[in-house]
PAVO-314641 format. One record per residue: residue number from 1; residue in one letter; y, z, x of N, C-alpha, C, O in turn. Coordinates in steps of 0.05 Angstrom, whole numbers, always signed. Atoms other than C-alpha are relative to their C-alpha. Example, Ala and Ser with C-alpha at 12.3 -4.5 7.8 and 13.67 -1.06 7.14 Angstrom:
<node 1; A; <-24; +0; +18>; <-90; +156; +246>; <+24; +0; +18>; <+24; +13; +39>>,
<node 2; S; <-24; -1; -16>; <-21; +143; +273>; <+22; +14; -15>; <+44; +18; -5>>,
END
This chain:
<node 1; M; <-4; +2; +24>; <+490; -1142; +65>; <+17; +32; -2>; <+10; +54; +5>>,
<node 2; G; <-35; -19; +2>; <+564; -1101; +52>; <-6; +23; -29>; <-13; +18; -51>>,
<node 3; R; <-6; -8; +28>; <+569; -1052; +3>; <+25; -7; -12>; <+47; -5; +0>>,
<node 4; G; <-31; +7; +12>; <+622; -1077; -48>; <+6; +31; -14>; <-7; +52; -17>>,
<node 5; P; <-10; -29; +9>; <+670; -1027; -81>; <-13; +18; -22>; <+1; +37; -29>>,
<node 6; S; <+20; -11; +25>; <+618; -999; -137>; <-24; +17; +26>; <-38; +34; +16>>,
<node 7; G; <+17; -5; -24>; <+576; -979; -74>; <+20; +31; +19>; <+7; +49; +29>>,
<node 8; I; <-9; -16; -13>; <+625; -931; -41>; <+23; +16; -24>; <+35; +37; -18>>,
<node 9; D; <-2; -20; +20>; <+652; -903; -103>; <-29; +15; -11>; <-35; +36; -24>>,
<node 10; N; <+29; -21; +13>; <+582; -883; -118>; <-8; +19; +24>; <-18; +41; +22>>,
<node 11; L; <-2; -31; -15>; <+583; -849; -55>; <+16; +22; +3>; <+12; +44; +14>>,
<node 12; R; <-17; -29; -1>; <+642; -812; -68>; <+3; +18; -14>; <+17; +38; -11>>,
<node 13; E; <+9; -5; +23>; <+611; -798; -135>; <-8; +21; +24>; <+8; +37; +33>>,
<node 14; K; <+21; -9; -6>; <+554; -768; -96>; <+11; +24; +18>; <+1; +47; +17>>,
<node 15; R; <-8; -22; -29>; <+595; -731; -31>; <+11; +23; -24>; <+10; +47; -21>>,
<node 16; E; <-21; -21; +8>; <+636; -699; -83>; <-22; +17; -22>; <-19; +41; -25>>,
<node 17; A; <+26; -27; +19>; <+573; -667; -135>; <-9; +9; +29>; <-7; +33; +31>>,
<node 18; N; <+4; -19; -15>; <+553; -646; -77>; <+4; +25; +17>; <-12; +41; +27>>,
<node 19; R; <-16; -14; -5>; <+607; -611; -54>; <+7; +36; -17>; <+11; +60; -13>>,
<node 20; V; <+1; -21; +23>; <+609; -576; -117>; <-21; +22; -20>; <-16; +39; -37>>,
<node 21; M; <+25; -7; +11>; <+531; -562; -131>; <+1; +23; +22>; <-7; +45; +16>>,
<node 22; A; <+6; -15; -23>; <+535; -529; -60>; <+25; +24; +3>; <+21; +44; +18>>,
<node 23; R; <-27; -26; +6>; <+606; -481; -74>; <-22; +26; -23>; <-27; +50; -22>>,
<node 24; S; <+12; -14; +28>; <+567; -462; -140>; <-23; +14; +17>; <-35; +22; -2>>,
<node 25; G; <+22; -15; -9>; <+512; -427; -97>; <+8; +19; +8>; <-1; +41; +1>>,
<node 26; T; <-5; -21; -8>; <+549; -391; -58>; <+11; +18; -15>; <+5; +40; -5>>,
<node 27; K; <+5; -22; +7>; <+573; -347; -107>; <-29; +19; -14>; <-50; +12; -25>>,
<node 28; R; <+32; -21; +8>; <+522; -289; -123>; <+10; +20; -17>; <+34; +27; -17>>,
<node 29; K; <-6; -17; +17>; <+520; -241; -171>; <-16; +21; +11>; <-40; +24; +17>>,
<node 30; K; <+16; -25; -12>; <+523; -171; -146>; <-22; +10; -14>; <-23; -3; -35>>,
<node 31; L; <+25; -6; +15>; <+458; -139; -175>; <+4; +24; -5>; <+4; +28; +19>>,
<node 32; D; <+0; -37; +7>; <+465; -57; -197>; <-23; +5; +10>; <-39; +1; -9>>,
<node 33; Y; <+33; -24; -6>; <+401; -24; -169>; <+12; +26; +4>; <+33; +31; +15>>,
<node 34; P; <-1; -33; -19>; <+397; +53; -156>; <+1; +4; +20>; <-2; -20; +25>>,
<node 35; D; <+3; -14; -28>; <+396; +78; -94>; <-27; +11; +3>; <-41; +6; +22>>,
<node 36; E; <+28; -2; +1>; <+331; +108; -112>; <-18; +2; -30>; <-10; +11; -52>>,
<node 37; T; <+5; +7; +23>; <+282; +91; -155>; <-42; +12; +8>; <-54; +12; +29>>,
<node 38; N; <+22; -5; -5>; <+209; +115; -170>; <-20; -23; +26>; <-25; -17; +49>>,
<node 39; G; <+6; +22; -27>; <+179; +55; -125>; <+2; +10; +19>; <-19; +18; +29>>,
<node 40; T; <-13; -5; -14>; <+230; +75; -74>; <-21; +29; +18>; <-34; +32; +38>>,
<node 41; R; <+11; -31; -9>; <+205; +148; -67>; <-31; -7; +0>; <-41; +11; +12>>,
<node 42; W; <+21; -7; -3>; <+130; +129; -72>; <-4; -14; +27>; <-23; -9; +42>>,
<node 43; A; <+10; +21; -22>; <+134; +77; -18>; <+9; +11; +35>; <+2; +4; +58>>,
<node 44; A; <-6; -19; -30>; <+171; +131; +31>; <-26; +16; -3>; <-47; +11; +10>>,
<node 45; E; <+32; -19; +0>; <+115; +180; +13>; <-22; -18; +8>; <-39; -11; +24>>,
<node 46; A; <+28; +25; -21>; <+64; +118; +34>; <+3; +1; +30>; <-9; +4; +52>>,
<node 47; R; <-12; +8; -42>; <+98; +106; +97>; <-5; +27; +15>; <-20; +29; +35>>,
<node 48; K; <+10; -33; -17>; <+98; +184; +118>; <-21; -4; -5>; <-30; -15; +15>>,
<node 49; L; <+26; -6; -10>; <+29; +190; +104>; <-19; -21; +15>; <-39; -18; +29>>,
<node 50; A; <+22; +21; -23>; <+4; +125; +132>; <+9; +1; +25>; <-2; -13; +42>>,
<node 51; S; <-10; -12; -30>; <+41; +152; +191>; <-15; +12; +21>; <-17; +10; +46>>,
<node 52; K; <+20; -25; -20>; <-4; +205; +208>; <-32; -3; -8>; <-50; +14; -5>>,
<node 53; M; <+31; +3; -8>; <-70; +167; +196>; <-8; -16; +22>; <+2; -36; +31>>,
<node 54; T; <+4; +20; -27>; <-108; +147; +257>; <-12; -21; -4>; <-19; -30; -25>>,
<node 55; A; <+10; +35; +8>; <-133; +77; +274>; <-25; +8; -19>; <-19; +4; -42>>,
<node 56; E; <+26; -1; +17>; <-200; +93; +240>; <+6; +12; -30>; <-14; +11; -44>>,
<node 57; Q; <-3; +2; +31>; <-179; +110; +172>; <+18; -22; -2>; <+15; -35; -23>>,
<node 58; R; <-26; +23; +11>; <-118; +57; +174>; <-28; -28; -1>; <-27; -45; -18>>,
<node 59; A; <+18; +20; +1>; <-182; +10; +189>; <-13; +1; -26>; <-9; -19; -40>>,
<node 60; E; <+10; -12; +21>; <-220; +43; +131>; <+17; -12; -27>; <+10; -29; -44>>,
<node 61; H; <-30; +6; +27>; <-157; +35; +79>; <+2; -38; -3>; <+2; -52; -23>>,
<node 62; F; <-3; +23; -7>; <-151; -30; +109>; <-19; -27; -10>; <-12; -48; -20>>,
<node 63; R; <+26; +8; +9>; <-225; -51; +100>; <-1; +1; -33>; <-9; -21; -41>>,
<node 64; R; <-3; -19; +21>; <-220; -19; +30>; <+26; -21; -23>; <+21; -27; -46>>,
<node 65; A; <-14; +10; +8>; <-160; -56; +10>; <-1; -37; +3>; <+17; -51; -6>>,
<node 66; M; <+10; +24; +3>; <-189; -123; +20>; <-15; -8; -14>; <-16; -30; -25>>,
<node 67; V; <+18; +6; +21>; <-248; -109; -20>; <+18; -2; -32>; <+22; -19; -50>>,
<node 68; R; <-21; -6; +34>; <-204; -87; -82>; <+18; -31; +6>; <+11; -45; -13>>,
<node 69; I; <-10; +20; +8>; <-162; -151; -71>; <-14; -25; +0>; <-10; -41; -17>>,
<node 70; Y; <+26; +24; +4>; <-221; -204; -54>; <-30; -3; -16>; <-42; -24; -22>>,
<node 71; G; <+22; +10; +15>; <-280; -183; -90>; <-19; +10; +21>; <-9; +17; +42>>,
<node 72; G; <+34; -3; -1>; <-347; -170; -70>; <-5; +25; +12>; <+5; +45; +1>>,
<node 73; Q; <+9; -16; -14>; <-375; -124; -20>; <+9; +6; +25>; <+12; -14; +39>>,
<node 74; P; <-17; +2; -33>; <-342; -95; +50>; <-33; -5; +19>; <-55; +4; +24>>,
<node 75; K; <+25; +6; -31>; <-386; -122; +102>; <-1; +30; +24>; <+18; +46; +24>>,
<node 76; E; <+11; -32; -15>; <-414; -58; +153>; <+13; -18; +30>; <+32; -7; +40>>,
<node 77; A; <-18; +8; -14>; <-394; -112; +212>; <+29; -3; +9>; <+40; -1; +31>>,
<node 78; A; <-33; +6; -10>; <-320; -131; +196>; <+7; +29; +7>; <-2; +51; +0>>,
<node 79; G; <-12; -31; +1>; <-273; -84; +224>; <+27; -12; +1>; <+28; -36; -3>>,
<node 80; A; <-22; +4; -13>; <-198; -84; +245>; <+5; +6; +23>; <+7; +30; +28>>,
<node 81; R; <+5; -15; -22>; <-194; -87; +319>; <+28; -20; +18>; <+35; -44; +19>>,
<node 82; H; <-21; +7; -21>; <-137; -90; +371>; <-1; +11; +22>; <+16; +5; +40>>,
END
């Protein structure tokens, strides 16, 4: 099975379309975000507080977060062990 002239032309058209599409993806609009927002300040404060926690406190916060995310009652036997 050989390709006729129309098959080669179709392949060229596909390759050209792929090149054009690839080039259009490289241009990214630079987003103008502020350096500091309420969210970045809150996140920095949370990281600072979390770094002062003991392993037991971190495990308790993790357990409570899982209950909040997945619902239900916390299990006494479950715990984060490292």
